[in-house]
N, C-alpha and C positions, 0 to 999 in steps of 0.2 A: 186522315186528312193532315197534311203537313204543309207548313208555310215557313219561310225564312225571311227576316227583315233586318236590315241594318238599323242600328239605334241612332238614326239621324232624323230630325224633325225640322220642317221649314214652314214659316208663315209668310204670306205675301207682304212685300215691302210697301205697297201703296194700293189704293183703290183700283188702279189700272191693272196691276198684277193680279189683284183679286178677281177682277172680271175676266181676265185672260185665262187664269188657272181654274176658275169656277169652283174654288174651294177655300176654306179658311186655314186648313192644315194639310201638309203633305208629309209622307213618311218614306224612309229608306231610299232606295235607288231613284225613286220618282222625285224625291226632294233634291237629290244630287243632280239629276238631269236638268232640273229647272232652277238650279241654285242662283243664277244671276238675278232672278226675279224675287228671290226669297231672302228672308233673315234665317240663317241656318243655326240650329242648336244641337249640340251633342250633350244630352243631359246625363250621360254616364261618364265618369272619370275614374280611372284605376278600378273599373268594375263596379262602382257603387254610384248612387245618385248624388250629383253635386248638391252642395248644401245651400241652395237658394230657393226661394218660394216658386220663382218661375220654372226652374228645372224640375221640381217636384210636381208641378202641375203638368208639365210636358210629359214626364214619364208616365203619369196616370193616363194621359190621353193615348200614349203609345200602347200601354197594356190594353186599354179598351179597344184600340184599333186592331191589335193582334188577335184578341178574342173574337172580334167581329169577323175576322177572316175565316174562322172555323164554324160559322153558323150555329152559334150557341142557342138560338131559339128552339132547336130540336131537342134540347135537354132540360131537365128539371133543375139541375144544379151545375155550377161550374166551379171546379177546384184547380188550384195551380201549384206546381212544384217549381220554385224559383231558385236557380243556381246563383250563389253569391261567392265572391272570392274567398280563398282560404283566409282565415283570421278576420273576416268582416266583423266590425264592432257591433255592439248592441244598438248604438245609435243608427248605424248603417242599416241594420236589419229592421229596426222600427220604421225607418223611412221607406224601405221596400214594402213592408206590410201596409203602411198608410197609403202608399201609391196604388196598391192592389185592391184596397178595401172597397172601392166603388164598383169594381168589375167582377169580382169573384166571391163565392160563398165561404170558401176556406182556402187557406194557403199554408204551404210548408216551404221553409227556406233550408236548402242543403248546400254543402260545400261542393263547388263545381268539380274538383278532381275526384271526390267520392262518387258523384253521379257517373263519371267516366268509368271508374272501376266497377260500379254496379251494373252498367250496361255490358261490360265485357265478362261479368261473372268472375272478376279477379279481386275478390275482397279479402283474400287470405294472404297477409304479409307481402303486400305490394306497395311500391312507392310510385306515385302518379305525378308527372310533370305536365301540367296543363297550361299551354302558352296561348292566351287569348289576346285581345286587342289592348286592354289597359293593364293587365297584370299577368305574370306568370305565377301560377298557383302550384304549390308542392304539398303533397299529403301522404303520410303513412297511413295505409289501410290494413286492418287486421280483423275483419269480421263484425265490426260494430261501427256506429256512427263516430267519426273521429273527433277528438277533443281539441281544444286550442293548442295544446302542446304538440299535437301531431301534424300541425300545419304551419306553413310559412308562405310568404308571397314576396315578389319583387316587382317593381314597376318596369323592369327590362323586358318588354314584350312587343307586340305588334306596333302599337303607336310609337313606342320608343325607336323602333327600326325605321318607321316612316320619317321621323324627325332627323334621325342620324343620317338617313340616305340623302335628304334634302341638303343637310349641312356638308356632307362629303361631295356631292355634285357641285354645289356652289363654290366650295373651296377649290375644286379642280377646274371648273369652268366659270370664270368671272362674269357676273351678269346673267347667269342662268335663272330662268323664271319658271319655277316649279311649285305646284300646289300640293297640299297634303294628299288629296285624292289621286293625283298623278302618281305620287310616290307609292301610295297604297296599291294601285293597280300594277305597277312595275314589280313591287315586292311579291304580290300574289301570283304573278305570272312567272317570274324568273328567279326567285330567291334561292340562294345556295350558300354553303360554307366551303372551306378549303378541302374537306374530305370528298367533295363531289363537284369539282370545277366543270363548267360547261365546255363542250368541244369548240363552240363558236363564240365570239364576243357578243355581249348583250348590247344591241344598238336600239336606241329609243329616240322618239321625236320630242323636241321641246324648243322653246324660244330662248335666244340670248339677246337681250335688249330688243325684243320685238322681231328679231330675225329667225326664220325657221331653220332648225338644225337637226341633223341625225347623228348622234354621237355615242361613243362607247362608255357605258357605265359599269362595266363588269367589276373593276376593282372597287368602285364606290359601293356597290351592292354587297360584295363580299365583306367589306369592312363593316358595314352597317348591320348585317346579319350576325357576324361574329361578336358584335359588341354585347350581345345578350348572353353569351355562353358562360363567361366566368362568374357573373353573379348567380346564375342558375346552378352551376356546378358547386359553388361554395355553399349554397343553401342545401343542396342534396347531401353533401358531406356532413353538414350539421344535423340533418334529420336522421341520417344513418347512425352517426356517432351518439346521438341522444336517445336511440332506441335500445330495447333489451338486447344485450350482447349475443344472447343465444340465437337471435333471429337476424343478425347482421347479414349473414350469408344469403338468406332468402330475400331480404330487401335489395341487396346488390344485384341478384340474379332476376328479380321481378320488377324491373322498372318500366313504366308505360309513358310514352311520349305522346301527348294528345293536344287538342285545341288547334286553331288555324295555324299557329306557329310550327306545328309538327310537320307541315308541308314544306318546310325549308329543306331542300335537298341536301342530304349528308349530315344533318343536325344530330340524328341519333348516334351515328358513328363517331362524331366529334365528341359528343358527351361521353360515350364509352371510352374514348381515347383519354380524355381529360380526367376520368375517374380511375384509370388503370392502376394508379398507385395504391388503390384501396382493396385490390384483389380482382377476382373474376367478376365482371360487370356485363349484364345483358340489358339492353334498352329495346323494348318492343315498340315500334312505331305503328300507331293505329291506322286502319284503312280509311275510315270516314270521319275525320277529326271534327268537322263542324257539327254534325248531327249527333255525335255520340253522347255528349253530355245531356242533350234533350231526350235522347232515347233512354238513358239511365233514369232521368226524372220521371219519364212516362211509366217505365217499368216499376219504379218505386211507388208511384201514385196508384198503380193497379194492385200492388201486393201489400200495401199497409192495410191494417185492419180498419174496418168501417168506423169503429169507435174512436180511432186516432183522428180521423177526419173531423169528427164532431168536436173534438177538443181543440181543433185548430180553427174553428169558425171565427171569422174576423169580427163578427158583431158581438161576440162574448169576451173579446180580449180585455 
């Protein structure tokens, strides 16, 4: 049983909206579809729960909602493997455990890039670049759960591209009216970098001071997508340089590009080109980036010994 949901939560703005929607809380795409009648909340920022009581409550609602989608009544026990960004702090992880406590019997938090490597069965001297919405997470993987020194992250990821795209378009077209969700949809449909330029210009519809327009955003989208490349490349170089020198070759030749950002056309080739001064580099772009981390978490949940789950029971924390 598989479900995907955007981490967006909406509550009705007033009693009229509540009666119209017939619910107190809406989630994901449904919340976005009805956003004019809702107060929207995005309780995750840079991949972790925002540090407010309201956001902690919302993410707990969200976890309960997700588990409800998979008919948990059929099972005696619910356990969760939760992906967190590379380098997530102890405070961040505690907040995640607290949010899950009301919904699951036991939980394990793992690094998102490690989950990707585990799903691919590539846990021997692999460097994973996992570009999500809030963060791009990088991790050296070599047969064991990675430690803090094996991981790095940067905020140059999907949300950063959305903001950069809005800025680029508004500087090119004065008075352009664009929302974050419009920018996200265009990015998901058309994103590319200079190593894979499209044959035809990217024409999209938006308003300029209320007037409907159809305009070319090709150069704006390229600039926004390429803005994440240098910070990621710099982190890759640091992780390789800081590893055991005997394995530098293997890390250079076994790079995995995953996460939603791996869908940017030409990004793998551009990262290879920017790293070419380090020697022979091979970047493997995964086929199913959105599901891969979840599949790694599921596989890990099925393969860890039963006694390990009992030690992760939330009630005994």
